[in-house]
Every structure is written in structure tokens, then in C-alpha cells.
C-alpha positions as a printed NumPy array, in Angstrom:
array([[ 25.499, -11.895,  33.78 ],
       [ 29.189, -12.399,  34.68 ],
       [ 31.535, -11.976,  31.739],
       [ 28.993, -12.962,  29.095],
       [ 29.529, -10.968,  25.923],
       [ 26.741,  -8.73 ,  24.628],
       [ 25.167, -10.202,  21.518],
       [ 25.398,  -8.425,  18.148],
       [ 21.875,  -8.165,  16.747],
       [ 20.802,  -6.065,  13.774],
       [ 21.228,  -2.312,  14.084],
       [ 19.294,   0.216,  12.065],
       [ 20.384,   3.769,  11.568],
       [ 17.995,   6.542,  10.651],
       [ 19.051,   9.596,   8.658],
       [ 16.126,  11.543,   7.218],
       [ 13.669,   8.925,   5.98 ],
       [ 16.304,   6.322,   5.024],
       [ 17.398,   3.235,   6.985],
       [ 20.512,   1.103,   6.612],
       [ 20.908,  -2.245,   8.376],
       [ 24.25 ,  -3.448,   9.75 ],
       [ 25.688,  -5.615,  12.513],
       [ 26.96 ,  -4.003,  15.699],
       [ 27.195,  -4.59 ,  19.475],
       [ 23.503,  -4.845,  20.384],
       [ 22.719,  -1.455,  18.875],
       [ 19.383,  -0.533,  17.459],
       [ 19.443,   3.073,  16.433],
       [ 21.822,   5.999,  16.175],
       [ 20.859,   9.608,  15.759],
       [ 22.34 ,  13.033,  16.216],
       [ 20.883,  15.737,  18.373],
       [ 21.962,  19.363,  17.968],
       [ 21.019,  22.369,  20.043],
       [ 22.119,  26.001,  19.953],
       [ 24.089,  26.845,  23.082],
       [ 24.306,  30.533,  24.053],
       [ 23.546,  31.395,  20.435],
       [ 27.085,  30.609,  19.383],
       [ 27.818,  26.905,  19.65 ],
       [ 26.144,  23.722,  18.42 ],
       [ 26.28 ,  20.848,  20.888],
       [ 26.093,  17.294,  19.549],
       [ 25.229,  14.018,  21.222],
       [ 24.63 ,  10.641,  19.669],
       [ 21.788,   8.559,  21.084],
       [ 21.62 ,   4.766,  20.995],
       [ 19.37 ,   2.126,  22.473],
       [ 19.567,  -1.606,  23.021],
       [ 17.309,  -4.044,  21.194],
       [ 17.075,  -6.249,  24.257],
       [ 15.609,  -5.267,  27.627],
       [ 17.803,  -5.302,  30.736],
       [ 17.704,  -4.331,  34.387],
       [ 18.757,  -0.76 ,  35.169],
       [ 22.173,  -1.894,  36.451],
       [ 22.944,  -3.961,  33.379],
       [ 21.571,  -1.223,  31.117],
       [ 24.129,   1.152,  32.562],
       [ 26.923,  -1.387,  32.086],
       [ 25.825,  -1.762,  28.476],
       [ 25.833,   2.004,  27.869],
       [ 29.197,   2.565,  29.554],
       [ 30.763,  -0.29 ,  27.608],
       [ 29.666,   0.89 ,  24.179],
       [ 28.961,   4.6  ,  24.66 ],
       [ 29.24 ,   7.201,  27.42 ],
       [ 26.405,   6.37 ,  29.845],
       [ 22.654,   6.115,  30.276],
       [ 21.135,   9.228,  28.776],
       [ 21.357,  12.417,  30.816],
       [ 18.489,  14.758,  29.93 ],
       [ 19.668,  18.333,  29.358],
       [ 16.32 ,  20.134,  28.991],
       [ 12.685,  19.833,  27.876],
       [ 13.616,  20.306,  24.208],
       [ 15.805,  17.227,  24.397],
       [ 12.954,  15.224,  25.919],
       [ 10.676,  16.275,  23.067],
       [ 13.335,  15.322,  20.544],
       [ 13.867,  11.877,  22.058],
       [ 10.145,  11.241,  22.208],
       [  9.913,  12.157,  18.533],
       [ 12.736,  10.009,  17.139],
       [ 13.032,   6.983,  19.461],
       [ 10.562,   4.185,  18.608],
       [  7.862,   3.013,  20.975],
       [  8.674,   0.009,  23.175],
       [  6.031,  -1.435,  25.454],
       [  8.21 ,  -1.588,  28.583],
       [  9.869,   1.767,  27.815],
       [ 13.499,   2.878,  28.387],
       [ 15.828,   3.359,  31.34 ],
       [ 17.507,   6.776,  31.737],
       [ 20.422,   7.907,  33.891],
       [ 18.618,   8.891,  37.087],
       [ 18.678,   6.839,  40.261],
       [ 17.849,   7.379,  43.913],
       [ 21.105,   7.634,  45.884],
       [ 20.955,   8.31 ,  49.63 ],
       [ 17.245,   8.966,  49.146],
       [ 17.968,  11.721,  46.571],
       [ 17.251,  11.511,  42.844],
       [ 20.649,  11.846,  41.209],
       [ 22.045,  12.02 ,  37.678],
       [ 24.443,   9.087,  37.811],
       [ 26.779,  10.401,  35.117],
       [ 27.503,  13.745,  36.768],
       [ 26.627,  12.863,  40.41 ],
       [ 24.446,  15.996,  40.467],
       [ 21.098,  16.049,  42.231],
       [ 17.973,  16.349,  40.127],
       [ 16.599,  19.884,  40.473],
       [ 12.924,  20.822,  40.486],
       [ 13.432,  22.82 ,  37.297],
       [ 14.699,  19.73 ,  35.475],
       [ 12.01 ,  17.328,  36.717],
       [  9.633,  15.809,  34.172],
       [  7.621,  13.343,  36.248],
       [  4.305,  11.964,  35.077],
       [  1.256,  12.81 ,  37.172],
       [  1.417,  11.385,  40.686],
       [  5.002,  10.257,  40.179],
       [  7.357,   9.337,  41.711],
       [  5.188,   7.224,  44.006],
       [  7.729,   4.609,  45.188],
       [  5.28 ,   1.709,  45.296],
       [  6.424,  -1.069,  47.626],
       [  9.353,   1.181,  48.65 ],
       [ 11.669,  -0.263,  46.019],
       [ 11.299,   2.069,  43.046],
       [ 14.751,   3.625,  42.906],
       [ 15.303,   3.879,  39.129],
       [ 13.684,   5.985,  36.395],
       [ 12.141,   5.147,  33.032],
       [ 11.032,   7.519,  30.276],
       [  7.671,   7.054,  28.542],
       [  8.725,   7.242,  24.894],
       [  5.628,   7.75 ,  22.7  ],
       [  3.235,   7.094,  25.55 ],
       [ -0.265,   8.174,  24.548],
       [ -1.149,   9.594,  27.957],
       [  2.25 ,  10.934,  29.116],
       [  4.72 ,  11.227,  26.204],
       [  8.288,  11.833,  27.372],
       [  7.339,  11.819,  31.055],
       [  9.258,   9.959,  33.775],
       [  8.237,   7.23 ,  36.19 ],
       [ 10.06 ,   5.571,  39.079],
       [ 10.361,   1.793,  38.786],
       [ 12.081,  -1.124,  40.557],
       [ 15.641,  -1.302,  39.224],
       [ 15.362,  -5.045,  38.531],
       [ 12.667,  -4.583,  35.901],
       [ 13.763,  -5.152,  32.316],
       [ 13.63 ,  -2.239,  29.909],
       [ 15.637,  -1.031,  26.964],
       [ 18.799,   0.941,  27.695],
       [ 18.682,   4.489,  26.308],
       [ 22.313,   5.577,  25.94 ],
       [ 24.152,   8.65 ,  24.771],
       [ 27.611,   9.31 ,  23.412],
       [ 29.08 ,  12.732,  23.968],
       [ 31.676,  14.184,  21.6  ],
       [ 35.181,  13.811,  23.042],
       [ 38.089,  16.203,  22.588],
       [ 40.737,  14.038,  24.238],
       [ 43.204,  14.616,  27.035],
       [ 46.174,  17.004,  26.861],
       [ 49.889,  16.319,  26.683],
       [ 50.882,  19.153,  28.968],
       [ 54.219,  20.95 ,  28.62 ],
       [ 56.559,  21.035,  31.595],
       [ 55.554,  23.171,  34.603],
       [ 51.881,  23.48 ,  33.448],
       [ 49.199,  22.564,  36.01 ],
       [ 45.568,  21.93 ,  35.027],
       [ 42.148,  21.805,  36.724],
       [ 39.134,  20.537,  34.748],
       [ 35.382,  20.114,  35.105],
       [ 33.657,  17.369,  33.09 ],
       [ 29.85 ,  17.751,  33.22 ],
       [ 29.212,  15.17 ,  30.465],
       [ 32.271,  12.919,  30.529],
       [ 36.04 ,  13.181,  30.766],
       [ 37.474,  15.658,  28.247],
       [ 34.164,  15.712,  26.382],
       [ 31.787,  18.346,  25.054],
       [ 31.31 ,  21.152,  27.605],
       [ 34.419,  20.126,  29.564],
       [ 36.411,  23.157,  30.706],
       [ 40.051,  23.154,  31.774],
       [ 41.914,  26.016,  33.451],
       [ 45.695,  26.271,  33.591],
       [ 48.313,  27.796,  35.85 ],
       [ 52.057,  27.531,  36.254],
       [ 54.423,  26.318,  38.923],
       [ 56.134,  28.955,  41.06 ],
       [ 58.621,  30.994,  39.081],
       [ 56.877,  30.448,  35.748],
       [ 54.431,  32.585,  33.782],
       [ 51.572,  31.427,  31.547],
       [ 52.127,  31.896,  27.823],
       [ 48.806,  31.197,  26.119],
       [ 45.133,  30.863,  27.131],
       [ 44.296,  30.308,  30.79 ],
       [ 41.101,  28.35 ,  29.982],
       [ 40.013,  25.949,  27.219],
       [ 36.62 ,  24.441,  26.374],
       [ 35.738,  21.276,  24.464],
       [ 33.504,  22.092,  21.478],
       [ 30.833,  19.976,  19.807],
       [ 33.22 ,  19.481,  16.892],
       [ 35.511,  17.435,  19.139],
       [ 38.209,  20.107,  19.243],
       [ 39.453,  22.4  ,  21.992],
       [ 39.064,  26.154,  21.643],
       [ 42.852,  26.515,  21.443],
       [ 46.155,  24.777,  21.992],
       [ 47.171,  24.337,  25.649],
       [ 49.452,  27.057,  27.027],
       [ 53.116,  26.838,  27.946],
       [ 54.825,  28.016,  31.091],
       [ 57.935,  30.144,  30.673],
       [ 60.355,  31.014,  33.441],
       [ 60.051,  34.459,  35.018],
       [ 62.702,  36.884,  33.725],
       [ 64.655,  39.421,  35.751],
       [ 66.019,  42.726,  34.347],
       [ 69.471,  42.518,  32.697],
       [ 72.475,  43.169,  34.941],
       [ 75.502,  45.352,  34.129],
       [ 79.063,  44.204,  34.664],
       [ 80.632,  46.45 ,  37.314],
       [ 83.437,  48.794,  36.224],
       [ 86.823,  47.263,  37.065],
       [ 85.06 ,  43.932,  37.625],
       [ 83.548,  40.923,  35.902],
       [ 80.2  ,  39.095,  35.917],
       [ 79.666,  35.39 ,  35.23 ],
       [ 76.17 ,  34.116,  34.354],
       [ 74.843,  30.948,  32.619],
       [ 76.009,  30.852,  28.993],
       [ 72.592,  30.894,  27.33 ],
       [ 69.742,  33.126,  26.299],
       [ 68.158,  32.298,  29.665],
       [ 70.894,  33.947,  31.717],
       [ 68.493,  36.317,  33.453],
       [ 65.555,  33.947,  34.073],
       [ 64.388,  32.143,  37.211],
       [ 66.266,  30.553,  39.014],
       [ 69.625,  31.502,  37.437],
       [ 72.455,  33.17 ,  39.404],
       [ 75.221,  35.601,  38.466],
       [ 78.638,  35.777,  40.158],
       [ 80.759,  38.942,  40.476],
       [ 84.445,  39.663,  41.091],
       [ 86.789,  42.663,  40.865],
       [ 90.206,  43.349,  39.353],
       [ 93.265,  43.276,  41.57 ],
       [ 93.401,  46.274,  43.843],
       [ 89.634,  46.704,  43.871],
       [ 87.147,  45.351,  46.374],
       [ 83.578,  44.146,  45.838],
       [ 80.95 ,  46.316,  47.508],
       [ 77.742,  44.279,  47.557],
       [ 76.899,  40.574,  47.218],
       [ 79.184,  38.205,  45.34 ],
       [ 76.153,  36.281,  44.003],
       [ 72.658,  37.457,  43.065],
       [ 69.804,  35.174,  42.003],
       [ 66.706,  35.737,  39.867],
       [ 63.654,  35.006,  42.052],
       [ 60.251,  33.571,  41.147],
       [ 58.752,  37.081,  41.221],
       [ 61.133,  38.316,  38.503],
       [ 63.406,  40.449,  40.702],
       [ 67.008,  39.893,  41.771],
       [ 67.819,  39.034,  45.373],
       [ 69.927,  42.228,  45.501],
       [ 71.283,  44.982,  43.292],
       [ 74.457,  44.272,  41.344],
       [ 77.62 ,  45.102,  43.34 ],
       [ 80.292,  47.68 ,  42.418],
       [ 84.085,  47.578,  42.547],
       [ 85.919,  50.218,  44.616],
       [ 89.624,  50.862,  45.123],
       [ 91.171,  49.344,  48.207],
       [ 91.935,  52.915,  49.472],
       [ 88.559,  54.462,  50.259],
       [ 87.702,  57.238,  47.878],
       [ 90.663,  56.55 ,  45.598],
       [ 88.687,  54.552,  43.096],
       [ 90.434,  54.186,  39.759],
       [ 92.989,  56.998,  40.225],
       [ 96.477,  55.776,  39.215],
       [ 98.537,  58.737,  40.47 ],
       [ 97.859,  60.768,  43.543],
       [ 99.724,  63.803,  44.705],
       [ 98.924,  65.699,  47.885],
       [100.384,  69.158,  48.125],
       [100.687,  71.11 ,  51.315],
       [101.866,  74.684,  51.122],
       [103.49 ,  75.95 ,  54.291],
       [104.624,  79.47 ,  54.806],
       [107.86 ,  80.055,  56.592],
       [109.005,  83.2  ,  58.107],
       [110.633,  83.981,  54.797],
       [108.815,  85.131,  51.728],
       [109.232,  81.739,  49.921],
       [106.611,  78.99 ,  50.573],
       [107.652,  75.504,  51.571],
       [105.83 ,  72.802,  49.561],
       [105.45 ,  69.171,  50.705],
       [104.291,  66.759,  47.976],
       [103.184,  63.167,  48.592],
       [102.793,  60.905,  45.626],
       [101.457,  57.397,  44.967],
       [102.035,  55.32 ,  41.896],
       [100.581,  51.91 ,  41.028]])
């Protein structure tokens, strides 16, 4: 096998009752399969098969090179569809199930085959000679159409491949983090991606996107915007210095405070906007250096003392700035 290139025999494509012949990379047949999903979305796959027969391992290499993978059966309706449109071949077709750690597994998704999804022929799988670790599908079999059978992986059969619609990866904006699930292939139909932001940033846009059968995402990816703190007021008889931009009150900006001469800062000199959208402290105030004097510019204190005479004695203290 090595690095030998796959030959390019004739490929035929079926649409309705018409066929067109062309040259391609060992392709034989292309068709579209559509199914209503949750009564709101049409899912599309393209199926292909090789003209030549290969071992299971090489069949998978062939499918992954030209398409997505060996076919992964979604449900009984898909089996019926494949049995209807794929031509009969006497040694049948490999599909994407293999025994891994003694468990039948869908190789594309690494998920175990469930009882509900099984479609074995009668008395199968029987594991004759203890080496039947791969699965074929009986396309147009008279006795068991569309049923499965376990076979030795070295046997030569046609590769039954599928191509899933791809939506493509994202170019994420700064501070956006993403987690995705890819049941049918990376960033392909039925892939779902959820988004969240780094600390101090808030999501602006959808938190989840899904890849549609049309090859498009349900929306544009979101952005992450910095958390904003409430506006601050410049203290009376003081000044406030913040970043010179529209983002002056967003995470993680800081504002600095000072007071005019003769006034003292009561509170922090610097406050910072935190990731939760609140300041590290309330804005400070400026107070006069004489407690309680504040912004008074003239102060007179009058004391009235009575002497033994009838005229009061007045003592006045004054302060000017």
C-alpha cells in the first residue's frame, strides 16, 4: 500500500434517472441524502463508494482522504435509503463500525454502538474464527437487505463513504473562549459550539452556535466586551484623572484623585474597575485641612462676655485665607 496513489477510474453520478460520467479519484457514485431533523432543519450528507474493493483499514484511509469517513449510520431510514440507491456488489460494502476493546464502536465519533441502533442480520455478529472485528452492510441482499454482518477486516470490499457538510472554523475575537462538540466531523453539520469570555469581559452576542445543513452557522460568533463600572464624579475642590478614552470606566482601568491646596483627600487616591463591574472603593472627597471648616474662606468666632457693668465685652477671632 505505502504511498501508492489511488487510481482515477470512471465515476458516475446519479440525479433522478440521469447519469453523467466523469473522471475522479476512484469514485463511483455520489448522491444526496436529506432528512427532517426536529421538524425544522434538513440535514444533508453526500455518499460515495469506491469502484475497487479494499480491506477495511484501507477503505477507511480512502474515505478519509477523499471525504469525511466510512459511513456512519444515523437511523433505520438512512439504512433503507442506502439500500435503495447504492448498487449491488457481490462482496458488499464496509461501514464505519469496528470492534475496539471488544466493543462495537463507531470509528468516526468514538461512540459505542447502542442496542437501539443495531441492525445485525440474523445470528450476527457471530465472530467466526475469532477474527471478525469489522462490519459490512448487505446492500440489496435478497435475504437480508441493509443488514449488517461482522467480517475479518482483511477481506476486500467496497468502501462506503460519506461527506458531511462543513461550516468551517471560527476566527474568534480577542478574549472569546470556545468549547465545541463535533458528532459528525470537525465544524460540520450538527457541530455545536458554546462561548464564554475571559474574566472581566461580558458576552455580546449568542452563547451557542450550531452548524446547519446549508454549511452555515446559525449566527456570527459573539464578541467579548470589558465589564463597565458606574461613572465616577470629580470631588468638589479636587480633580480626577482617568484614561482619555470612551473606555475610562471599564475593566481594568483606574482613576486617580487629588485635592486643591489647603484640602485633604479623604478616601483612596486610586480606585480601579474590577472584573465584576464595581469599583474597588467609593470615590474620595476633599475636606479642608481644619476639620469641619470645609470651603469656608472667612471665619469669625464671637464670644460675648458680661462684665459687672451693663455693657457686654465682645471677643472676635477671625481667619482669612
